[in-house]
Backbone as CSV, one residue per row, in Angstrom:
resi,resn,N_x,N_y,N_z,CA_x,CA_y,CA_z,C_x,C_y,C_z
1,MET,0.789,-1.210,0.106,0.000,0.043,0.015,0.975,1.227,-0.042
2,LYS,0.535,2.223,-0.709,1.199,3.536,-0.793,0.259,4.312,0.235
3,VAL,0.819,4.321,1.368,0.145,4.969,2.621,-0.124,6.449,2.621
4,LEU,-1.221,6.896,2.635,-1.530,8.352,2.492,-1.853,8.810,3.851
5,GLY,-2.539,8.029,4.917,-2.766,8.532,6.198,-2.974,7.307,7.290
6,ARG,-3.323,7.766,8.308,-3.637,6.848,9.451,-5.246,7.094,9.884
7,HIS,-5.857,6.012,10.157,-7.270,6.230,10.656,-7.510,5.497,11.845
8,LEU,-7.618,6.303,12.936,-7.985,5.545,14.334,-9.475,5.542,14.491
9,ILE,-10.175,4.398,14.539,-11.580,4.235,14.847,-11.598,3.940,16.508
10,VAL,-12.172,4.866,17.205,-12.215,4.600,18.567,-13.660,4.463,19.117
11,GLU,-13.639,3.539,20.080,-14.896,3.325,20.956,-14.641,3.814,22.410
12,TYR,-15.553,4.768,22.778,-15.352,5.318,24.052,-16.701,4.740,24.981
13,ALA,-16.471,3.829,25.874,-17.781,3.510,26.827,-17.591,3.898,28.189
14,SER,-18.768,3.855,28.954,-18.973,4.221,30.196,-18.478,5.735,30.483
15,CYS,-18.793,6.660,29.500,-18.482,8.065,29.595,-19.469,8.861,30.140
16,ASP,-19.209,10.138,30.730,-20.086,11.011,31.448,-21.157,11.398,30.515
17,SER,-22.494,10.998,30.775,-23.691,11.104,29.673,-23.910,12.739,29.522
18,ASP,-23.737,13.474,30.589,-23.879,15.002,30.506,-22.985,15.601,29.492
19,LYS,-21.790,15.160,29.564,-20.730,15.569,28.636,-20.989,15.158,27.247
20,LEU,-21.454,13.926,26.934,-21.887,13.378,25.608,-23.014,14.243,25.070
21,ASN,-23.919,14.937,25.865,-24.930,15.476,25.335,-24.801,17.075,25.282
22,ASN,-23.477,17.407,25.396,-23.110,18.946,25.669,-22.407,19.302,24.481
23,LEU,-23.081,19.880,23.422,-22.627,20.367,22.012,-21.300,21.111,22.194
24,GLU,-21.405,22.361,23.003,-20.400,23.112,23.085,-19.226,22.611,23.870
25,TYR,-19.388,21.850,24.877,-18.320,21.040,25.526,-17.577,20.077,24.549
26,LEU,-18.474,19.309,23.839,-17.815,18.502,22.830,-16.870,19.287,21.589
27,GLU,-17.521,20.266,21.293,-16.803,21.075,20.210,-15.569,21.608,20.810
28,THR,-15.516,22.010,22.040,-14.294,22.652,22.531,-13.190,21.559,22.668
29,ILE,-13.679,20.312,23.165,-12.514,19.401,23.551,-12.070,18.585,22.037
30,MET,-12.925,18.715,21.069,-12.572,18.112,19.811,-11.526,18.926,19.232
31,ASN,-11.823,20.221,19.211,-10.808,21.364,18.726,-9.607,21.329,19.429
32,GLU,-9.606,21.165,20.723,-8.350,20.941,21.590,-7.729,19.789,21.068
33,ALA,-8.324,18.711,20.952,-7.705,17.451,20.596,-7.027,17.528,19.236
34,VAL,-7.534,18.201,18.386,-6.791,18.670,17.160,-5.508,19.314,17.445
35,ARG,-5.593,20.238,18.119,-4.317,20.915,18.673,-3.332,20.195,19.164
36,LYS,-3.596,19.485,20.161,-3.063,18.531,20.927,-2.108,17.437,19.969
37,SER,-2.845,17.176,19.059,-2.376,16.173,17.990,-1.328,16.753,17.076
38,GLY,-1.288,18.157,17.038,-0.414,18.943,16.020,-1.041,19.111,14.663
39,ALA,-2.300,18.802,14.648,-2.937,19.206,13.167,-3.495,20.559,13.407
40,THR,-3.909,21.086,12.144,-4.474,22.333,11.933,-5.895,22.450,11.746
41,ILE,-6.522,23.179,12.422,-7.996,23.339,12.212,-8.353,24.193,10.953
42,VAL,-9.277,23.422,10.256,-9.856,24.285,9.001,-11.307,24.692,9.402
43,ARG,-12.191,23.957,9.889,-13.512,24.271,10.095,-14.083,23.163,11.108
44,SER,-15.056,23.688,12.116,-15.575,22.723,12.868,-17.202,22.838,12.712
45,VAL,-17.807,21.759,12.623,-19.257,21.786,12.389,-19.943,20.764,13.469
46,PHE,-20.905,21.279,14.324,-21.516,20.137,15.226,-22.911,20.439,15.303
47,HIS,-23.770,19.383,15.441,-25.203,19.386,15.559,-25.846,18.551,16.746
48,ARG,-26.748,19.188,17.440,-27.361,18.394,18.606,-28.588,17.871,18.086
49,TYR,-28.896,16.700,18.563,-29.971,15.789,18.206,-31.041,15.962,19.018
50,ASN,-32.288,15.716,18.855,-33.421,15.784,19.799,-33.947,14.365,20.008
51,PRO,-34.092,13.786,21.059,-33.861,14.352,22.298,-32.535,14.632,22.964
52,GLN,-31.463,13.796,22.279,-30.198,13.714,22.925,-29.180,13.310,21.817
53,GLY,-27.820,13.451,22.021,-26.848,13.065,21.323,-26.404,14.320,20.357
54,VAL,-25.190,14.084,20.058,-24.332,15.170,19.221,-23.443,14.375,18.190
55,SER,-23.399,15.130,17.170,-22.478,14.694,16.003,-21.616,15.850,15.664
56,GLY,-20.471,15.742,15.232,-19.577,16.730,14.833,-18.401,16.272,14.142
57,VAL,-17.955,17.277,13.338,-16.785,16.962,12.465,-15.918,18.309,12.557
58,VAL,-14.551,17.931,12.909,-13.514,19.054,12.745,-12.730,18.819,11.438
59,VAL,-12.805,19.514,10.423,-12.083,19.218,9.377,-10.674,19.949,9.589
60,ILE,-9.555,19.185,9.309,-8.376,19.632,9.536,-7.455,19.642,8.229
61,ALA,-6.549,20.421,8.071,-5.752,20.424,6.750,-5.130,19.114,6.607
62,GLU,-4.993,18.179,7.699,-4.570,16.875,7.373,-5.586,15.759,7.225
63,SER,-6.866,16.154,7.201,-8.019,15.377,6.895,-9.188,15.660,7.947
64,HIS,-9.670,14.822,9.072,-10.615,15.224,9.817,-10.650,14.306,11.064
65,PHE,-11.198,14.821,12.105,-11.751,14.192,13.352,-13.378,14.427,13.309
66,SER,-14.056,13.096,13.637,-15.437,13.127,13.637,-15.896,12.406,14.968
67,ILE,-17.014,12.951,15.585,-17.698,12.379,16.675,-19.032,12.186,16.678
68,HIS,-19.717,11.109,17.123,-20.973,10.681,17.261,-21.373,10.107,18.629
69,THR,-22.279,10.932,19.370,-22.587,10.382,20.835,-23.823,9.686,20.974
70,TRP,-23.935,8.990,21.960,-25.229,8.165,22.452,-25.142,8.442,23.903
71,PRO,-25.678,9.572,24.505,-25.594,9.705,26.039,-26.258,8.750,26.729
72,GLU,-27.407,8.290,26.057,-28.166,7.319,26.927,-27.358,5.939,27.243
73,TYR,-26.361,5.766,26.421,-25.568,4.519,26.493,-24.161,4.943,27.175
74,GLY,-24.010,6.222,27.480,-22.628,6.636,27.933,-21.385,6.214,26.763
75,TYR,-21.844,6.345,25.576,-20.813,5.888,24.469,-20.686,7.001,23.358
76,ALA,-19.378,6.981,22.998,-19.089,7.921,21.907,-18.413,7.163,20.833
77,ALA,-18.441,7.321,19.476,-17.668,6.788,18.451,-16.931,7.987,17.769
78,ILE,-15.582,7.811,17.638,-14.922,9.028,17.134,-13.765,8.438,16.109
79,ASP,-13.618,8.947,15.082,-12.692,8.692,14.044,-11.636,9.793,13.949
80,TYR,-10.416,9.314,14.026,-9.268,10.357,13.897,-8.499,9.890,12.586
81,PHE,-8.787,10.767,11.418,-8.128,10.261,10.221,-7.133,11.511,9.834
82,THR,-5.876,11.246,9.888,-4.679,12.159,9.683,-3.799,11.578,8.328
83,CYS,-3.325,12.685,8.028,-2.333,12.364,6.827,-1.018,13.111,7.264
84,GLY,0.145,12.674,6.894,1.352,13.042,7.246,2.009,12.597,8.306
85,GLU,3.222,12.957,8.651,3.788,12.285,9.700,4.254,13.234,10.887
86,SER,3.652,14.500,10.728,3.732,15.595,11.763,2.594,15.494,12.819
87,VAL,1.539,14.699,12.601,0.354,14.667,13.375,0.284,13.201,14.293
88,ASP,0.095,13.460,15.595,-0.057,12.237,16.267,-1.519,11.968,16.801
89,PRO,-2.400,11.320,16.160,-3.732,11.090,16.699,-3.922,10.355,17.996
90,THR,-2.868,9.644,18.429,-3.059,9.053,19.625,-3.056,10.082,20.916
91,ARG,-2.388,11.082,20.602,-2.440,12.269,21.709,-3.990,12.745,21.936
92,ALA,-4.573,12.841,20.586,-6.107,13.468,20.437,-6.892,12.306,21.273
93,ARG,-6.692,11.074,20.938,-7.444,9.851,21.381,-7.428,10.020,23.009
94,ASP,-6.266,10.093,23.635,-6.070,9.933,25.042,-6.564,11.175,25.809
95,TYR,-6.477,12.293,25.055,-6.935,13.612,25.739,-8.546,13.480,25.860
96,VAL,-9.154,13.086,24.767,-10.498,12.950,24.613,-11.105,11.918,25.578
97,ALA,-10.281,10.806,25.793,-10.851,9.654,26.800,-10.918,10.363,28.225
98,GLU,-9.724,11.138,28.629,-9.758,11.693,29.757,-10.855,12.825,30.066
99,GLN,-11.150,13.603,28.891,-12.218,14.625,28.910,-13.613,14.009,29.047
100,LEU,-13.849,13.100,28.515,-15.148,12.375,28.517,-15.329,11.422,29.834
101,GLY,-14.282,11.081,30.701,-14.288,10.156,31.785,-14.635,8.891,31.295
102,ALA,-14.108,8.448,30.181,-14.192,7.046,29.431,-13.777,6.019,30.423
103,GLY,-14.532,5.118,30.737,-14.276,3.919,31.514,-13.389,2.705,30.638
104,GLU,-13.784,2.746,29.359,-13.141,1.844,28.431,-12.997,2.402,27.076
105,VAL,-11.870,2.300,26.617,-11.395,2.747,25.307,-10.928,1.626,24.492
106,VAL,-11.616,1.232,23.209,-11.031,0.356,22.255,-10.768,1.033,21.014
107,CYS,-9.597,0.799,20.490,-8.968,1.593,19.363,-8.518,0.672,18.224
108,LYS,-9.025,0.832,17.016,-8.672,0.008,15.830,-7.744,1.081,14.948
109,GLU,-6.634,0.788,14.500,-5.795,1.673,13.631,-5.701,0.887,12.292
110,PHE,-5.930,1.778,11.205,-5.733,1.430,9.829,-4.995,2.228,9.252
111,GLU,-4.218,1.676,8.215,-3.574,2.634,7.260,-4.400,2.857,6.060
112,ARG,-4.537,4.131,5.531,-5.369,4.546,4.525,-4.517,4.794,3.196
113,GLY,-4.861,4.366,2.101,-4.047,4.663,0.793,-4.362,3.708,-0.279
114,ILE,-3.373,4.005,-1.251,-3.640,3.526,-2.626,-3.074,1.922,-2.780
115,PRO,-3.757,1.004,-2.976,-3.435,-0.401,-3.133,-2.204,-0.558,-3.909
116,SER,-1.059,-1.270,-3.519,-0.018,-1.279,-4.191,0.799,-2.488,-3.665
117,ASP,1.626,-3.102,-4.347,2.530,-4.140,-3.965,3.669,-3.789,-3.041
118,VAL,3.901,-2.491,-3.240,4.953,-1.820,-2.582,4.440,-0.976,-1.280
119,HIS,4.995,-1.400,-0.065,4.523,-0.640,1.070,5.544,0.516,1.007
120,GLU,4.981,1.957,1.035,5.619,3.047,1.322,4.719,4.176,1.858
121,VAL,5.285,5.114,2.588,4.481,6.221,2.918,4.602,7.168,2.060
122,ILE,3.565,7.723,1.759,3.538,9.046,0.643,3.670,10.246,1.655
123,SER,4.611,11.157,1.252,4.531,12.414,2.148,3.432,13.265,1.918
124,HIS,2.937,13.771,2.885,1.953,14.770,3.024,2.008,16.049,2.226
125,LYS,1.247,16.449,1.213,1.512,17.648,0.512,1.600,18.898,1.368
126,ASN,2.414,19.867,1.078,2.472,20.973,1.726,1.144,21.819,1.593
127,PHE,0.775,22.651,2.547,-0.517,23.570,2.521,-0.169,24.845,3.013
128,GLU,-0.982,25.744,2.579,-0.990,27.242,3.092,-2.402,27.403,3.731
129,THR,-2.377,28.030,4.865,-3.741,28.279,5.431,-3.997,29.605,4.727
130,VAL,-5.484,29.724,4.282,-5.816,31.094,3.674,-6.983,31.560,4.674
131,PRO,-6.603,32.742,5.121,-7.670,33.439,6.173,-9.097,33.849,5.388
132,ILE,-10.025,33.260,6.011,-11.435,33.688,5.502,-11.889,35.010,6.069
133,LYS,-12.294,36.002,5.154,-12.855,37.252,5.513,-14.378,37.078,5.634
134,VAL,-14.734,37.383,6.902,-16.268,37.353,7.380,-16.719,38.846,7.347
135,GLY,-17.715,39.143,6.609,-18.378,40.465,6.417,-19.561,40.481,7.522
136,PRO,-20.050,41.807,7.685,-21.289,41.854,8.445,-22.491,41.107,8.020
137,ALA,-23.271,40.567,9.099,-24.469,39.831,8.546,-25.531,40.672,7.839
138,ARG,-26.152,40.218,6.873,-27.156,40.942,6.180,-28.441,40.342,6.474
């Protein structure tokens, strides 16, 4: 495989249900998890469901982090998909476990990339952040 990235699929169980239903809290910790991993935030979008649960995605220059919660079960499913060698998604995984008060964490890691007979890591492309200009609301 020509490896383009790492994908951690993480199950967090026995978490604090109130935290799993708090959109603002989850967005804050997911954005902080990005910073702790060494990745660069592009945009963050979160949604609260009725009667409970939250889904969110933090798009990063190196791919994305996503979360889906089931407060009624004390459970969260999170994907950490990163490209490049400068990002360490395990730092994000461990930080979020602590912040959610997870009693159990199960992590599966996959290499993502182009099928090939040769195993090699393809360098992550360089990027430049472009500031977004926000005007007054109309």
